[in-house]
N, C-alpha and C positions, 0 to 999 in steps of 0.2 A: 285592685292596688297597683300604681304606677310605679315602673322601675326608676332607682334615682340613678340621675348621669354621673359617670364617670367622668372627676376632675381629669385635664391635660396634665403632665408633670410642668414643674415651672422650669421655664429655660432659662441656663446656665448665663450670665452677661460675659461678654467678651473684658478680658481685661483693659485697662485706660491703656493708652497709648503715652509713652514720656515725652513730654515735650523736649525740644532742641533747647540749649543754655541760651542761645541766640536767636533773633527771629530771624538776622540774615543767614544764619546755615539752614533754618526749616525752609526757607523757600530756595529754588531753584534758581540757579545764575543762566541769565540770556544765553544762548549757543550766540558765540561770534564768530562761529568759523564754519567754513563749509565741510561737510564730514567727509564727501565724496572724493573732493582735490586733499585734504589729507591724507585719505586712505592712498590716494594712487601716489602721492608723493613719498608716501613711506614706501611702498610696494618698490616705486622704481629703485630704490637703495638696495631690495632683493629681502627684505624683512614684511612681514605679518603683520597688521592691527590689532592690539588686544581688543576686548570688549570695552575696556575703559580708559584708553588711548585718551579719544578726544574728549572725554570729562575732564582729564586731567590735564590737558592741553589748555581746555576753556578755561579752567580754573588758575592758571597759569596765566594765560592774559589778561582775565581780570585782575590780577596780583600787580601783572606788570602797568596795566592803565593807571590803577591806584595808585604806584611809585613816580609814572610820570605826572600824574595831576598833581601830586601832592608837589614836587620838586616845581613845577611851573608858577603854582600859588604861592611855594616858598620864596622863588625870586619874584614876586610880585606883578606875574603875567597871568592871563588867561587863554592863551594860544599854548597847547602843547606841543611842542617842535621833537624832532627824533632825535635830539641829544639829551632828552629828559627819561629817554629810556634805555641810554647808555651808561648814565652814573651809576 
């Protein structure tokens, strides 16, 4: 008589990841800053740079760009100028 092979226990599936509410949030924003330069500028003031500082500053820069482009378009211009960021 041949021995019957034992079946391996079934593997549990990992829980499904929740999808982000917006696709924009799911995608990482392109980094527009030079991290080493930002860290050096912060260090020159005598402060330390946190691990999330560059990411937070990058989000702020993206927001500023959005505000500047919106103001330029509202003024019927395609060129974003310095004063578009100061409004």
